[in-house]
C-alpha positions as CSV (number, residue, x, y, z in Angstrom):
1,M,0.0,0.1,0.0
2,R,1.7,3.4,-1.2
3,R,0.9,6.4,0.7
4,L,0.2,9.5,-1.8
5,R,1.9,11.9,0.7
6,N,5.3,12.1,2.6
7,V,4.5,13.7,5.8
8,K,3.4,11.0,8.5
9,I,0.5,10.5,10.6
10,V,0.7,8.9,14.3
11,A,-3.1,7.8,15.7
12,T,-3.5,7.0,19.5
13,L,-4.7,3.7,19.9
14,G,-7.6,4.1,22.9
15,P,-11.0,2.7,24.1
16,A,-12.9,3.9,20.4
17,S,-9.8,1.9,18.8
18,S,-8.7,-0.7,20.6
19,D,-10.2,-3.7,18.5
20,Y,-8.7,-5.4,15.2
21,D,-11.5,-4.1,13.0
22,T,-10.9,-0.5,14.4
23,I,-7.0,-0.6,14.1
24,R,-7.1,-1.8,10.5
25,K,-9.2,1.0,9.1
26,L,-7.2,3.4,10.9
27,F,-4.4,2.2,8.9
28,E,-6.2,1.9,5.6
29,A,-7.5,5.6,5.8
30,G,-3.3,6.6,6.5
31,A,-2.2,5.9,9.7
32,D,1.2,5.2,9.8
33,V,2.4,4.7,13.2
34,F,0.1,3.9,16.3
35,R,0.6,5.2,19.4
36,L,0.4,3.2,22.3
37,N,-0.3,5.5,25.8
38,M,0.6,4.5,28.6
39,S,-1.1,6.3,31.2
40,H,-4.2,4.8,29.8
41,G,-4.9,0.6,29.4
42,D,-3.3,-2.2,31.6
43,H,-0.7,-4.2,30.1
44,S,-2.9,-6.9,28.8
45,E,-4.8,-4.1,26.9
46,I,-1.2,-2.7,25.6
47,A,0.0,-6.2,24.4
48,A,-3.8,-6.8,23.0
49,R,-3.4,-4.0,20.7
50,H,0.3,-4.2,19.8
51,A,-1.0,-7.8,18.6
52,H,-3.9,-6.3,16.5
53,I,-1.3,-4.2,14.7
54,R,1.5,-6.7,13.6
55,R,-1.4,-9.0,12.6
56,I,-2.3,-6.1,10.5
57,E,1.4,-5.3,9.2
58,K,1.9,-9.1,8.1
59,E,-1.4,-8.8,6.3
60,A,-0.3,-5.8,4.4
61,G,2.9,-6.4,3.9
62,R,4.3,-2.6,5.1
63,P,6.2,-1.8,8.0
64,I,4.1,0.0,10.6
65,A,6.0,1.8,13.5
66,I,4.6,1.7,17.0
67,L,5.5,4.1,19.8
68,A,4.8,3.2,23.2
69,D,4.6,6.7,25.1
70,L,5.4,6.8,29.0
71,Q,3.3,8.3,31.3
72,G,6.1,10.4,33.1
73,P,6.2,11.6,36.8
74,K,2.6,12.9,37.8
75,L,2.4,16.0,40.0
76,R,-0.9,16.0,42.2
77,V,-2.4,18.1,44.8
78,G,-3.9,15.7,47.5
79,V,-8.0,15.4,48.8
80,F,-10.4,18.1,50.1
81,A,-12.4,17.5,52.6
82,N,-15.6,18.9,50.5
83,G,-14.5,17.2,47.6
84,S,-13.6,21.0,45.7
85,E,-13.2,24.4,47.3
86,D,-13.4,27.7,45.2
87,L,-10.2,29.9,45.4
88,E,-10.2,34.0,45.0
89,E,-7.6,36.4,43.5
90,G,-6.1,37.4,46.0
91,Q,-6.1,35.1,48.8
92,A,-3.8,33.3,50.6
93,F,-3.2,29.3,50.3
94,R,-0.8,26.6,51.3
95,L,0.6,23.5,49.9
96,D,2.8,21.3,52.3
97,L,3.0,17.9,53.0
98,D,0.4,17.0,55.6
99,G,-1.5,14.3,54.5
100,A,-4.9,16.1,56.1
101,E,-8.0,16.7,53.7
102,G,-7.6,20.1,52.7
103,D,-9.8,23.1,52.7
104,A,-10.2,26.6,51.8
105,T,-6.6,27.6,53.0
106,R,-4.4,24.5,52.2
107,V,-3.9,21.3,50.9
108,Q,-1.3,18.7,50.6
109,L,1.1,18.4,48.1
110,P,3.1,14.8,48.2
111,H,6.2,16.2,46.2
112,P,9.1,17.5,48.6
113,E,11.0,17.6,45.3
114,I,9.1,20.6,44.5
115,F,9.3,22.3,47.6
116,A,13.0,22.0,47.6
117,A,13.4,23.7,44.3
118,L,10.6,26.5,45.1
119,E,11.8,30.1,45.4
120,P,9.6,33.1,46.7
121,G,8.0,34.3,43.3
122,S,7.8,30.9,41.7
123,A,4.5,30.1,39.8
124,L,2.6,27.2,40.6
125,L,-0.3,26.1,38.2
126,V,-3.3,24.2,39.2
127,N,-5.5,22.1,36.8
128,D,-3.8,22.8,33.2
129,G,-3.1,26.3,34.5
130,K,-6.9,27.5,35.4
131,I,-5.7,28.2,39.0
132,R,-2.9,30.0,39.0
133,L,-0.3,30.8,42.2
134,K,2.2,32.4,43.5
135,V,4.7,31.3,45.9
136,T,5.2,34.2,48.6
137,Q,7.3,31.9,51.2
138,C,8.5,28.9,51.2
139,G,10.2,25.9,52.8
140,A,11.5,22.1,52.9
141,D,7.5,21.0,53.3
142,F,5.2,24.1,52.6
143,A,5.0,26.8,50.2
144,D,2.4,30.1,51.0
145,C,1.2,31.3,47.9
146,E,-0.8,34.0,47.1
147,V,-3.7,33.1,44.4
148,T,-3.4,35.1,41.3
149,V,-5.8,33.3,39.1
150,G,-8.7,31.6,41.0
151,G,-11.5,29.4,40.5
152,T,-12.5,25.7,41.7
153,I,-9.7,23.4,43.2
154,S,-10.9,19.9,43.5
155,N,-9.4,16.7,44.3
156,R,-6.2,14.9,42.9
157,K,-5.8,17.9,40.3
158,G,-2.0,18.3,38.3
159,V,0.2,20.9,39.1
160,N,2.8,22.4,36.8
161,V,5.7,24.0,38.0
162,P,7.2,26.6,35.1
163,D,10.0,28.2,35.7
164,V,12.0,26.1,37.8
165,V,14.1,22.9,36.9
166,L,12.8,19.8,39.2
167,P,15.2,17.4,40.8
168,L,12.6,14.5,39.3
169,A,13.7,11.9,37.0
170,A,11.9,11.8,33.7
171,L,10.9,7.5,34.7
172,S,8.8,6.6,37.0
173,D,8.8,3.3,38.8
174,K,5.7,3.0,36.6
175,D,7.6,4.0,34.0
176,R,10.7,1.5,34.2
177,K,8.1,-1.6,34.4
178,D,6.0,-0.3,31.4
179,L,9.5,0.3,29.6
180,E,10.4,-3.1,30.2
181,F,7.3,-4.5,29.4
182,V,7.0,-2.5,26.0
183,C,10.6,-3.4,24.9
184,E,10.0,-6.9,25.4
185,L,6.9,-6.4,23.7
186,G,8.5,-5.0,20.8
187,V,7.6,-1.7,19.9
188,D,9.7,0.4,18.1
189,W,10.0,3.9,19.8
190,L,9.7,4.9,23.1
191,A,8.5,8.4,23.9
192,L,9.6,10.3,27.6
193,S,7.7,13.0,29.6
194,F,9.1,15.5,31.6
195,V,11.9,15.5,29.7
196,Q,13.9,18.8,31.1
197,R,17.7,17.8,30.8
198,P,19.5,15.5,28.4
199,K,20.3,12.8,31.4
200,D,16.5,12.3,31.5
201,V,17.1,10.7,28.4
202,W,20.1,8.6,29.0
203,E,18.5,6.3,31.7
204,A,15.8,5.3,29.0
205,R,18.4,4.6,26.4
206,E,20.3,2.2,29.0
207,L,17.3,0.3,30.2
208,A,16.1,0.2,26.5
209,N,19.4,-1.0,25.7
210,G,19.0,-0.8,21.9
211,R,15.5,-2.4,21.8
212,A,13.9,0.7,20.7
213,A,14.6,4.1,19.3
214,I,14.3,7.4,21.9
215,L,12.1,10.2,21.3
216,S,11.8,12.9,23.8
217,K,8.6,15.0,24.3
218,I,9.3,18.7,24.4
219,E,6.3,19.8,27.2
220,K,8.6,21.9,29.6
221,P,10.1,25.0,29.3
222,A,13.2,23.7,30.6
223,A,13.6,21.5,27.8
224,V,13.2,23.9,25.5
225,K,16.4,25.9,26.9
226,A,18.3,23.0,27.1
227,F,16.6,21.9,23.3
228,E,20.0,21.2,21.4
229,E,21.6,18.7,24.3
230,I,18.5,16.8,24.0
231,L,18.4,16.5,20.4
232,K,21.8,15.1,20.7
233,V,21.3,12.4,22.5
234,S,17.6,11.7,21.3
235,D,17.0,9.8,18.3
236,G,13.6,11.8,17.6
237,I,11.6,14.7,19.2
238,M,7.8,15.3,19.6
239,V,6.9,19.0,20.0
240,A,3.8,18.4,22.6
241,R,2.1,21.6,22.4
242,G,-0.4,21.3,25.3
243,D,1.8,21.2,28.0
244,L,4.3,23.8,26.6
245,G,1.2,25.9,25.8
246,V,0.2,25.6,30.0
247,E,3.3,26.2,31.2
248,L,4.7,29.0,28.6
249,P,2.1,31.8,27.5
250,V,0.6,30.5,24.8
251,Q,1.8,32.9,21.9
252,N,5.4,31.6,22.3
253,V,4.3,27.8,21.7
254,P,4.0,29.0,17.6
255,P,7.6,30.1,17.1
256,I,9.1,27.5,19.6
257,Q,7.2,24.6,17.5
258,K,8.8,25.9,14.1
259,R,12.6,26.6,16.0
260,L,12.4,22.9,16.8
261,V,11.0,21.2,13.8
262,R,13.8,23.0,11.9
263,K,16.5,22.1,14.1
264,C,15.3,18.5,14.2
265,R,15.2,18.4,10.3
266,A,18.9,19.9,10.2
267,A,19.8,17.3,12.4
268,A,18.0,14.4,10.2
269,K,15.9,13.1,13.3
270,P,12.5,12.9,12.7
271,V,9.9,15.4,14.6
272,I,6.3,14.8,15.5
273,V,3.7,17.8,16.4
274,A,1.4,16.7,18.4
275,T,-1.6,17.9,20.8
276,Q,-5.5,19.2,20.2
277,M,-4.8,19.6,16.2
278,L,-8.3,18.1,15.2
279,E,-9.3,18.4,18.8
280,S,-13.3,19.5,17.4
281,M,-13.3,15.8,16.0
282,I,-13.4,14.1,19.3
283,E,-17.4,14.9,19.3
284,S,-17.7,16.3,15.6
285,P,-17.0,14.7,12.2
286,M,-15.7,17.6,11.0
287,P,-12.8,19.9,11.9
288,T,-12.9,23.4,12.3
289,R,-11.4,25.5,9.7
290,A,-8.8,26.6,12.3
291,E,-7.6,23.2,12.8
292,V,-7.6,22.3,9.7
293,S,-4.2,25.4,9.2
294,D,-2.9,24.0,12.1
295,V,-2.1,20.8,10.5
296,A,-1.5,22.2,7.2
297,A,0.6,24.9,9.4
298,A,2.9,21.7,10.7
299,I,3.3,20.2,7.2
300,Y,4.3,23.7,5.6
301,E,7.1,23.9,8.6
302,G,8.7,20.5,7.9
303,A,7.2,18.1,10.0
304,D,8.3,14.5,9.9
305,A,4.6,13.5,11.3
306,V,1.5,14.9,12.8
307,M,-0.5,12.9,16.1
308,L,-3.7,12.7,16.8
309,S,-4.3,12.0,20.7
310,A,-8.0,11.5,22.1
311,E,-9.5,12.1,18.4
312,S,-8.4,8.5,17.5
313,A,-8.2,7.2,21.1
314,A,-11.6,8.2,22.4
315,G,-13.4,10.1,20.3
316,S,-16.7,9.1,18.6
317,Y,-15.0,9.8,14.7
318,P,-11.7,7.8,14.9
319,V,-11.0,6.7,11.3
320,E,-12.6,10.2,9.9
321,A,-10.2,11.9,11.9
322,V,-7.4,10.1,10.4
323,S,-9.1,10.7,6.8
324,T,-9.5,14.1,7.9
325,M,-5.5,14.8,8.5
326,N,-4.4,12.7,5.4
327,A,-6.8,14.3,2.7
328,V,-5.1,17.9,4.5
329,A,-1.6,16.5,4.5
330,M,-2.4,15.6,0.5
331,E,-3.6,18.9,-0.6
332,V,-0.6,20.8,1.3
333,E,1.7,18.5,-0.6
334,S,0.4,19.1,-4.1
335,D,0.4,23.0,-3.5
336,P,3.5,24.3,-5.3
337,T,4.4,26.6,-2.4
338,Y,5.1,23.4,-0.2
339,W,7.7,22.8,-2.5
340,E,8.8,26.3,-2.6
341,V,9.3,26.8,1.1
342,T,11.0,23.2,1.6
343,A,13.5,24.0,-0.6
344,A,14.1,27.2,0.7
345,S,14.0,25.7,4.4
346,R,17.4,23.2,3.2
347,G,19.9,23.4,5.8
348,G,22.2,21.8,7.9
349,T,25.9,20.4,8.0
350,R,26.9,18.7,4.7
351,E,30.5,17.2,6.1
352,T,30.7,13.5,5.2
353,S,30.8,11.4,1.7
354,A,27.2,10.3,2.9
355,D,25.9,13.5,3.0
356,A,27.3,14.8,-0.3
357,I,25.6,11.3,-2.0
358,V,22.4,12.0,-0.6
359,V,22.6,15.6,-1.8
360,A,23.5,14.5,-5.3
361,A,20.9,12.1,-5.5
362,R,18.3,15.0,-4.6
363,E,19.5,17.4,-7.2
364,I,19.7,14.1,-9.9
365,A,16.6,13.4,-9.2
366,E,14.9,16.6,-9.5
367,A,17.1,17.5,-12.6
368,T,16.1,14.5,-14.3
369,N,13.4,12.1,-15.2
370,I,14.2,10.1,-12.2
371,T,11.0,8.3,-10.6
372,A,12.5,7.2,-7.3
373,I,15.4,7.7,-5.0
374,C,16.1,3.7,-3.5
375,C,18.8,3.5,-0.5
376,H,19.8,0.4,1.1
377,S,20.7,1.6,4.8
378,Q,21.5,-0.9,7.7
379,S,21.4,1.4,10.6
380,G,18.4,4.0,9.3
381,T,21.2,7.0,8.9
382,T,21.7,7.3,5.2
383,A,17.4,6.7,4.7
384,R,17.2,9.6,7.1
385,L,19.9,12.2,5.5
386,I,17.6,11.7,2.4
387,S,14.7,12.1,4.1
388,R,16.0,15.2,5.3
389,E,16.4,16.5,1.6
390,R,13.0,16.2,0.8
391,P,13.2,15.3,-2.4
392,R,10.2,15.2,-4.8
393,P,10.6,11.9,-6.0
394,P,9.6,9.3,-3.8
395,I,12.4,7.5,-1.5
396,I,12.4,3.7,-1.0
397,A,14.0,2.7,1.8
398,M,15.2,-0.8,1.6
399,T,16.8,-2.5,4.7
400,H,17.5,-6.0,5.8
401,I,16.6,-5.3,9.5
402,E,13.0,-5.6,10.5
403,E,13.6,-3.2,13.6
404,T,15.2,-0.1,11.1
405,S,12.5,-0.6,8.8
406,R,10.0,-0.1,11.3
407,Q,11.6,2.5,12.9
408,L,12.1,4.3,9.4
409,V,8.7,4.9,9.4
410,L,7.9,7.7,11.3
411,S,10.8,10.1,9.1
412,W,9.1,12.5,6.0
413,G,8.8,10.4,2.8
414,L,10.2,7.0,3.5
415,H,8.5,4.2,2.1
416,C,10.3,1.3,3.8
417,V,10.6,-2.3,2.1
418,M,12.1,-5.5,3.6
419,T,15.0,-6.6,1.2
420,G,17.6,-9.5,1.6
421,R,20.9,-8.8,3.1
422,L,23.3,-7.9,0.2
423,E,26.7,-9.4,-0.7
424,R,27.3,-7.6,-4.2
425,F,26.6,-4.5,-5.9
426,K,24.3,-6.1,-8.9
427,Q,22.3,-7.4,-6.4
428,A,22.0,-3.9,-4.6
429,V,20.6,-2.4,-8.2
430,V,18.5,-5.8,-9.1
431,N,16.4,-5.5,-5.8
432,A,16.3,-2.0,-5.4
433,V,14.1,-1.9,-9.2
434,R,12.2,-4.9,-8.3
435,A,11.0,-2.8,-5.4
436,A,10.3,0.2,-7.0
437,R,8.1,-1.5,-10.0
438,S,6.6,-4.0,-7.5
439,E,5.8,-1.0,-5.0
440,G,3.8,1.1,-7.7
441,F,6.6,4.0,-7.8
442,A,8.0,2.7,-11.5
443,E,7.7,1.2,-14.7
444,E,10.1,-0.6,-16.8
445,D,10.8,2.2,-19.3
446,D,11.5,4.4,-16.0
447,Q,14.8,5.1,-14.7
448,I,15.7,5.5,-10.6
449,V,18.3,6.5,-8.6
450,I,20.6,4.0,-5.8
451,T,22.4,4.5,-2.8
452,A,24.5,1.5,-1.4
453,G,27.6,1.3,0.8
454,V,30.2,-1.0,0.2
455,P,31.0,-3.1,1.8
456,F,27.9,-4.1,2.7
457,N,25.9,-4.8,5.4
458,V,28.5,-2.1,7.5
459,P,26.3,1.1,9.1
460,G,27.3,4.4,7.8
461,S,29.5,2.9,4.5
462,T,26.9,4.4,1.8
463,N,29.9,5.6,-0.9
464,I,28.1,4.7,-4.3
465,L,25.6,6.4,-6.6
466,R,24.2,5.1,-9.1
467,I,21.1,5.7,-11.9
468,A,19.7,2.2,-13.1
469,P,17.2,1.5,-16.0
470,C,14.0,-0.6,-14.7
471,Q,14.6,-3.4,-16.9
472,E,16.8,-6.5,-15.1
473,K,18.0,-7.3,-18.3
474,L,19.7,-4.1,-18.6
475,I,21.3,-4.4,-15.4
476,Y,22.7,-8.2,-16.0
477,A,24.1,-6.4,-19.3
478,T,25.5,-3.7,-18.0
479,D,26.4,-4.0,-14.2
480,P,29.8,-5.5,-13.1
481,E,29.6,-8.3,-10.4
């Protein structure tokens, strides 16, 4: 099944999309990557969804990527004697470690790490920022606050601390158990919540031990400040705009999104733009015009993937949401302006022979009648470098490693195909031609560009570029052994 677009679609699975038939429909509608949210569903439910995806993958004969999204630490207030209280602007309110039920003057905040990091003047946001507190005085077990934005505070509402780096690990005990479970299950990507600094990524990488690629969610101001260092130690990035919009002024989020997308592309690492993309489709079969423009903007900016959360996990119209996103992507990519913007935004370091090869492949493909670029890639590095170039002709990423093929699904424009282990160059050319023709990218009279590396099956050895006819008899007549 060939997609007629380059940007990828990530669909979150949940109560509205947990059975085989619905997941199959989501795939057919355009979902390339399925997100398993570890905040919802026990291990048996996650395993069942994983099994459905792998069954569909086998039936479709096309790699499908699975992204497990770890919950991360959850910071919440305690409970109130009356269930809730109304806080008014200007009143005093205390947060402390006392386990007694709360009232209109105080409530428990069972996180000593927060108190250790607070200073007078620090902001605390409750219930997604609907209630805002300013710390006036604090100690090791309390924070006296002034209510700057009032509202109703109720049991176990979430707390955000936007302007300090909290001494908390990105992985909770639950996350470590979930990480081991999904790695054994066989997911392709791990998404890390609550990332504040590079060392938050290191622990997950050590625990995963090569069994899954690591994707860092940028959802805190500290992560934005340390982004370049976080990007270096991550395999991919998710711009989690929901939490960013709580902890930062909402007007700051669009320029941050644009900057992060560009930096990811320059580094040849996939980036997902996520949260509230088609939010109204949770309850409506049609999106708003603003939501469609939001999805289109992320695609114009060069995102590798756009993501559906509650729209596909818990909404009433999960398949329609994927179909809508697919239609928007196809329309944007048919716009000449899209390709003008894409070409103008090419950047990043070009220092290695592999960089030179992929730039040449793109230029040759766009300047001639080449119908596809086929790259043989062991680790996936070369395929991602070609993806970074954003060529107009389609890209066929070929590898004999199943895990690599699945991970590459997340990257822009890559149509991933499993192939046999290479032993000689003629075999690489023949495999590429057969894939291009069987997958619907080329006809007998067409030509393709092929990149490969000698010696074969060695990561990072890309050093050959070949223009090949799509007739095997010509290949055998002209290619050396």
